[in-house]
Backbone bond lengths (Angstrom), bond angles and torsions (degrees), N, CA, C in turn:
res aa  C-N    CA-C-N  psi(-1)  N-CA   C-N-CA  omega(-1)  CA-C   N-CA-C  phi
1 M - - - 1.485 - - 1.551 107.80 -
2 V 1.317 116.83 -43.93 1.425 118.38 -178.63 1.528 112.64 -63.41
3 A 1.354 112.85 -43.99 1.486 119.53 174.70 1.435 112.05 -56.04
4 G 1.401 117.75 -43.44 1.449 122.42 178.44 1.521 111.86 -59.04
5 V 1.383 116.83 -46.31 1.425 118.02 -178.79 1.553 111.18 -67.07
6 I 1.275 118.87 -38.21 1.464 119.25 178.83 1.505 109.25 -68.87
7 T 1.367 120.80 -41.21 1.393 120.10 176.92 1.502 114.01 -62.97
8 G 1.324 115.63 -39.70 1.469 122.48 176.45 1.559 109.31 -59.96
9 F 1.298 114.14 -45.37 1.472 120.23 -177.44 1.591 108.96 -61.62
10 L 1.355 116.04 -47.79 1.378 124.53 -179.31 1.575 109.94 -58.83
11 A 1.383 115.06 -44.00 1.419 119.41 176.53 1.451 113.18 -62.24
12 L 1.333 118.60 -40.91 1.530 122.13 177.82 1.489 106.31 -63.49
13 L 1.327 119.07 -44.57 1.530 118.74 -179.34 1.489 111.79 -61.13
14 L 1.311 114.73 -43.22 1.486 117.80 178.54 1.505 111.00 -64.77
15 L 1.335 119.09 -29.32 1.440 123.65 178.66 1.473 109.95 -73.11
16 L 1.389 116.21 -44.93 1.539 120.00 -171.96 1.532 105.28 -80.75
17 Y 1.349 121.39 -41.17 1.479 122.02 -179.89 1.581 106.60 -104.88
18 P 1.263 110.66 128.16 1.514 113.03 173.63 1.490 108.88 -56.11
19 K 1.300 112.44 155.24 1.479 117.20 177.54 1.408 117.97 -46.73
20 Q 1.369 117.54 -45.77 1.505 119.64 -177.16 1.526 110.24 -67.17
21 S 1.307 121.09 -33.06 1.496 123.64 -179.21 1.521 105.80 -67.42
22 L 1.311 120.49 -44.32 1.476 121.94 -179.20 1.537 106.62 -66.28
23 R 1.272 118.48 -42.48 1.451 119.71 178.15 1.493 112.45 -59.92
24 R 1.314 114.53 -42.48 1.485 119.68 179.19 1.545 112.18 -65.28
25 L 1.341 117.64 -37.27 1.474 121.75 176.54 1.489 109.66 -65.35
26 V 1.339 119.09 -45.01 1.503 123.04 178.37 1.551 109.93 -61.23
27 L 1.329 118.27 -41.71 1.371 119.85 -178.22 1.548 113.05 -69.61
28 Q 1.311 115.83 -38.80 1.453 119.41 174.00 1.447 115.47 -62.94
29 S 1.375 119.50 -40.91 1.459 122.46 178.29 1.506 110.52 -74.57
30 G 1.280 117.93 -22.47 1.400 121.92 -176.69 1.496 116.17 71.69
31 G 1.381 114.34 17.14 1.459 120.30 -178.05 1.509 114.14 60.53
32 K 1.314 117.44 26.83 1.498 118.12 -173.70 1.499 111.02 -80.16
33 N 1.359 122.47 -24.53 1.440 118.55 -179.00 1.535 106.85 -99.13
34 A 1.262 115.41 172.30 1.508 119.05 -175.53 1.512 112.95 -63.74
35 A 1.350 119.70 -39.16 1.403 122.32 -178.99 1.571 109.51 -68.97
36 G 1.313 115.02 -35.99 1.475 117.24 178.34 1.524 113.73 -68.30
37 R 1.356 114.73 -29.95 1.463 118.57 175.53 1.547 111.75 -72.08
38 V 1.345 118.03 -35.08 1.398 121.43 175.03 1.480 114.09 -65.89
39 Y 1.406 112.77 -45.02 1.502 117.90 173.64 1.512 111.42 -59.42
40 L 1.294 116.18 -44.76 1.482 122.19 -178.52 1.580 108.81 -56.87
41 D 1.316 112.66 -47.16 1.479 117.60 -178.90 1.556 109.29 -62.58
42 A 1.306 118.95 -43.23 1.485 124.70 177.73 1.534 113.71 -61.20
43 L 1.337 111.18 -40.76 1.495 116.09 178.65 1.499 111.47 -71.21
44 L 1.371 117.17 -36.91 1.351 120.25 -179.67 1.586 112.69 -66.49
45 R 1.338 112.49 -34.74 1.424 119.10 -178.85 1.625 107.55 -66.35
46 Q 1.318 114.58 -36.12 1.464 118.63 -178.64 1.506 110.80 -79.93
47 N 1.282 116.61 -32.36 1.493 121.36 179.98 1.497 110.45 -128.80
48 P 1.283 118.69 75.53 1.531 122.81 -178.11 1.512 115.06 -61.01
49 N 1.376 120.46 -20.52 1.413 121.50 -177.89 1.487 113.83 -103.53
50 D 1.355 121.40 15.64 1.405 126.37 177.45 1.475 110.04 -76.95
51 Q 1.332 117.25 104.04 1.458 125.70 -175.60 1.565 111.18 -66.46
52 Q 1.254 118.53 -36.98 1.438 119.10 179.41 1.593 114.65 -66.13
53 L 1.315 112.69 -37.74 1.483 118.47 172.47 1.562 111.75 -67.90
54 R 1.318 116.46 -39.85 1.436 120.33 178.62 1.527 109.64 -64.81
55 R 1.333 119.09 -33.70 1.498 118.83 178.17 1.474 109.74 -68.85
56 V 1.342 120.38 -37.87 1.465 123.14 177.90 1.530 108.38 -66.30
57 L 1.282 119.31 -36.03 1.471 119.84 178.08 1.547 110.04 -71.33
58 A 1.376 117.01 -39.12 1.464 118.75 179.60 1.551 109.47 -67.00
59 R 1.312 116.62 -37.00 1.495 120.37 176.80 1.527 110.44 -62.02
60 L 1.317 116.55 -44.77 1.508 119.40 178.79 1.522 112.09 -63.60
61 T 1.293 116.01 -43.67 1.440 121.03 174.84 1.531 117.02 -59.38
62 S 1.319 114.22 -42.04 1.481 119.63 179.27 1.561 109.69 -75.24
63 A 1.319 117.32 -24.10 1.485 119.31 174.03 1.500 113.86 -76.45
64 G 1.311 115.63 -2.18 1.462 119.69 178.74 1.559 113.82 93.07
65 Q 1.278 118.96 0.65 1.439 123.74 175.99 1.514 106.68 -83.31
66 S 1.330 111.72 142.56 1.532 116.04 -176.37 1.552 106.05 -76.94
67 Q 1.376 112.31 158.66 1.406 118.10 170.92 1.493 110.78 -64.74
68 P 1.358 115.25 160.05 1.475 117.59 176.01 1.498 111.34 -62.44
69 V 1.325 117.88 143.18 1.470 122.23 179.29 1.545 107.17 -85.38
70 P 1.301 120.25 120.00 1.459 124.14 178.60 1.539 107.92 -51.40
71 L 1.323 119.62 143.96 1.448 124.69 -177.43 1.457 110.92 -56.51
72 R 1.273 118.45 -46.02 1.481 123.96 -178.78 1.611 108.28 -58.19
73 Q 1.269 115.65 -44.47 1.457 117.46 -179.30 1.599 111.49 -69.01
74 A 1.294 115.26 -35.04 1.447 117.85 179.48 1.490 109.27 -65.10
75 A 1.326 120.40 -35.80 1.461 127.49 -179.26 1.570 106.74 -66.90
76 V 1.249 115.75 -41.58 1.454 119.76 -174.57 1.596 111.68 -72.07
77 H 1.359 114.12 -34.91 1.494 121.29 179.89 1.501 111.00 -115.24
78 P 1.284 121.25 72.18 1.431 123.56 -172.07 1.594 116.64 -67.76
79 A 1.349 114.52 -25.79 1.396 117.20 -179.19 1.507 111.62 -72.95
80 P 1.378 116.21 126.60 1.501 119.21 -176.82 1.528 112.85 -68.08
81 V 1.269 115.21 161.31 1.433 119.32 177.56 1.528 111.06 -58.00
82 G 1.360 117.79 -35.79 1.393 122.43 -178.33 1.487 112.19 -89.01
83 A 1.323 121.03 29.53 1.428 124.06 178.68 1.539 111.59 -56.56
84 A 1.352 118.48 -37.80 1.449 122.04 -179.71 1.556 108.70 -58.20
85 Q 1.307 117.19 -36.61 1.487 122.59 -178.01 1.539 108.65 -63.89
86 Y 1.315 118.41 -48.00 1.484 124.86 178.05 1.505 108.75 -58.13
87 R 1.369 116.14 -42.95 1.464 119.82 -179.45 1.559 111.19 -63.05
88 A 1.333 112.60 -46.24 1.448 119.77 179.74 1.533 112.89 -62.40
89 D 1.311 119.04 -43.58 1.435 123.21 177.42 1.439 111.74 -64.99
90 A 1.374 119.06 -37.72 1.419 122.43 177.23 1.534 110.81 -68.12
91 A 1.293 118.50 -39.68 1.425 123.26 176.53 1.496 110.27 -61.02
92 T 1.326 118.10 -43.36 1.450 119.02 178.71 1.545 111.64 -62.55
93 A 1.296 115.32 -38.49 1.455 119.61 178.69 1.557 110.47 -65.84
94 F 1.306 119.13 -44.13 1.444 121.18 179.44 1.564 110.86 -66.82
95 A 1.313 115.88 -30.49 1.538 118.49 178.83 1.578 105.78 -70.50
96 A 1.376 120.30 -41.40 1.359 122.19 -178.03 1.512 108.48 -69.54
97 M 1.360 118.74 -31.80 1.473 120.52 175.65 1.594 112.64 -62.56
98 A 1.307 115.56 -30.62 1.499 116.89 -177.94 1.501 109.90 -71.13
99 T 1.306 120.44 -26.56 1.494 124.71 -179.20 1.438 111.90 -95.25
100 A 1.330 120.22 -9.28 1.504 118.93 -176.55 1.488 107.96 -63.31
101 P 1.393 115.61 138.72 1.499 119.28 179.12 1.516 116.82 -80.19
102 T 1.361 116.38 -25.00 1.511 117.42 -179.95 1.482 113.55 -115.15
103 I 1.311 117.47 162.18 1.473 121.50 175.68 1.479 108.96 -62.44
104 A 1.293 118.76 -42.25 1.480 123.24 -176.80 1.529 109.04 -56.70
105 Q 1.400 114.15 -49.36 1.502 115.58 179.66 1.511 112.26 -67.54
106 R 1.337 118.83 -33.80 1.518 121.53 176.47 1.518 107.03 -63.12
107 R 1.272 120.80 -39.85 1.437 123.00 -178.14 1.538 109.14 -66.36
108 V 1.288 117.66 -43.43 1.459 122.07 178.26 1.558 111.16 -58.02
109 W 1.360 115.57 -47.63 1.478 118.76 -177.28 1.515 108.96 -70.94
110 F 1.374 118.95 -38.39 1.451 120.89 178.30 1.526 110.44 -60.79
111 L 1.345 117.03 -51.33 1.478 119.81 -179.76 1.524 109.47 -58.35
112 R 1.291 118.56 -39.46 1.438 121.77 -175.95 1.606 105.59 -65.46
113 G 1.292 117.85 -40.46 1.479 120.17 179.23 1.492 113.86 -63.38
114 V 1.388 118.45 -51.05 1.400 118.39 -177.16 1.469 114.07 -74.30
115 R 1.358 117.31 -29.42 1.512 120.02 175.05 1.576 112.03 -68.28
116 T 1.325 112.30 -33.07 1.464 115.19 -179.99 1.516 110.18 -68.81
117 L 1.333 119.10 -38.41 1.442 122.74 175.00 1.565 109.69 -65.29
118 Q 1.314 112.57 -43.08 1.483 115.38 179.98 1.510 110.29 -63.56
119 A 1.342 118.96 -40.19 1.458 122.38 178.85 1.500 110.89 -60.79
120 G 1.341 116.48 -29.10 1.479 119.69 -176.80 1.489 108.83 -88.69
121 N 1.322 117.88 10.47 1.482 124.12 -176.99 1.471 114.19 59.41
122 L 1.347 110.68 37.13 1.502 119.11 179.18 1.507 105.68 -110.77
123 V 1.351 119.88 56.54 1.453 121.84 -169.23 1.493 110.93 -65.80
124 Q 1.359 119.24 -40.16 1.453 121.79 178.24 1.582 111.10 -59.45
125 E 1.292 115.00 -43.13 1.426 120.15 178.21 1.492 112.70 -66.15
126 A 1.361 113.42 -35.93 1.505 117.68 179.10 1.549 110.83 -63.82
127 L 1.416 111.84 -39.21 1.488 116.58 179.29 1.579 107.43 -67.34
128 Q 1.313 120.61 -46.65 1.447 121.80 -177.46 1.518 113.55 -62.78
129 E 1.361 113.97 -46.78 1.443 118.89 178.70 1.515 112.62 -67.17
130 G 1.301 118.86 -34.54 1.434 123.40 176.56 1.497 110.69 -62.66
131 E 1.378 114.84 -41.97 1.471 117.02 -177.49 1.577 110.73 -68.29
132 R 1.379 109.91 -37.00 1.428 114.48 -176.22 1.500 114.42 -72.03
133 H 1.351 114.58 -30.77 1.532 119.30 -179.50 1.542 114.42 -98.29
134 L 1.344 115.06 4.57 1.517 117.82 -175.59 1.517 114.17 -55.86
135 G 1.396 114.39 -51.75 1.436 121.65 168.63 1.593 111.09 47.12
136 L 1.322 114.81 -121.81 1.469 119.72 -172.01 1.513 111.31 -71.45
137 L 1.309 117.91 -8.48 1.536 121.56 179.02 1.517 108.94 -92.62
138 A 1.327 120.34 9.46 1.461 121.02 -176.62 1.476 114.41 -63.57
139 N 1.334 119.40 -18.11 1.427 126.11 176.63 1.507 114.41 -110.26
140 D 1.282 116.56 3.81 1.461 121.05 -178.66 1.500 108.68 -80.61
141 R 1.215 116.34 117.80 1.563 124.02 -175.07 1.542 110.50 -59.41
142 E 1.269 116.70 -49.63 1.518 121.48 -174.30 1.582 107.07 -59.56
143 T 1.359 112.68 -48.26 1.519 117.49 -178.92 1.514 111.43 -62.33
144 L 1.363 118.86 -41.89 1.460 120.86 178.17 1.491 112.56 -64.93
145 I 1.292 118.17 -30.96 1.487 119.99 -174.92 1.591 103.85 -73.24
146 V 1.370 116.39 -40.93 1.462 118.35 175.88 1.543 111.53 -62.93
147 M 1.271 117.60 -39.70 1.422 124.67 179.16 1.563 109.94 -65.38
148 T 1.322 116.14 -35.17 1.453 120.08 176.43 1.574 109.81 -64.69
149 R 1.305 116.26 -45.36 1.451 118.58 178.20 1.478 116.07 -63.79
150 I 1.399 113.31 -36.96 1.484 118.27 175.03 1.596 110.40 -65.87
151 A 1.289 114.11 -40.60 1.532 119.06 -178.18 1.604 106.08 -62.14
152 L 1.325 116.75 -43.66 1.440 120.68 -179.91 1.559 108.94 -62.45
153 A 1.245 118.07 -45.67 1.479 124.67 179.80 1.498 109.22 -61.52
154 A 1.308 118.19 -35.10 1.428 121.89 179.67 1.519 112.01 -85.49
155 N 1.274 117.91 9.32 1.447 126.34 179.56 1.516 112.10 57.69
156 R 1.336 114.83 46.51 1.414 122.25 176.48 1.511 112.93 -124.97
157 P 1.363 118.03 70.56 1.475 119.98 -175.36 1.596 110.45 -62.55
158 D 1.243 122.14 -25.23 1.470 123.30 178.09 1.505 108.61 -64.67
159 K 1.343 118.74 -43.44 1.464 117.91 179.05 1.493 111.14 -71.59
160 A 1.368 117.95 -34.49 1.447 123.08 -179.56 1.578 108.06 -62.72
161 Q 1.341 115.21 -39.34 1.481 119.71 178.58 1.527 108.01 -64.10
162 R 1.300 118.67 -45.34 1.461 120.41 179.27 1.464 115.62 -60.71
163 F 1.443 115.48 -37.88 1.439 120.16 176.70 1.546 111.60 -63.16
164 I 1.391 112.35 -43.00 1.500 121.57 -178.40 1.591 107.95 -60.68
165 E 1.275 115.22 -49.32 1.501 119.75 -178.97 1.512 108.86 -62.39
166 Q 1.332 117.53 -37.53 1.414 119.79 178.64 1.502 110.70 -66.51
167 A 1.360 118.26 -43.50 1.474 121.96 179.74 1.494 113.23 -63.63
168 L 1.319 115.57 -31.78 1.442 121.73 -179.78 1.564 113.54 -87.63
169 G 1.390 112.88 -3.18 1.455 116.74 -179.29 1.508 115.70 70.66
170 M 1.302 113.88 24.08 1.460 118.07 177.88 1.520 110.33 -86.81
171 K 1.282 115.36 144.38 1.520 119.41 175.69 1.571 109.39 -89.98
172 R 1.316 116.39 146.93 1.428 121.47 175.41 1.532 109.83 -66.09
173 G 1.351 118.16 142.85 1.407 122.20 177.37 1.501 111.48 -56.52
174 V 1.378 113.96 143.38 1.491 119.04 -178.50 1.531 111.29 -87.46
């Protein structure tokens, strides 16, 4: 899905900006930001013999910056290199949640924890950690709505249904 969005965005850019304009933008930025590296990769795939683009890529590689990740490879390995940082930040939020004196503060820390994992593209972990730390927020409607969205993002409609029923105060069928 991510690869599709990026590919669509690149196609839109190529449509809106003529090829030479996009090439000029990439050469001016030197491919130093993440978007520039993705554009550089796309342009190199279209023009594998472009020596100017190859020099920019060589300069990035010699400067210690990694080569752009091909879109197919990015889709296969969605967890970012810094996934450990997302996990650590989420763990910090959940630890702060445990010591928060009010339900409102617990909710803030809980939401920060699950959204941090979700931002790191760790949706399955966000769902698991969210369920594990739900505790006193099990009847909090706002929290349950967020958990419903995370469950849907994690492709778990069964859990999403359970969160919706919980938010509405419905009992499971006997």
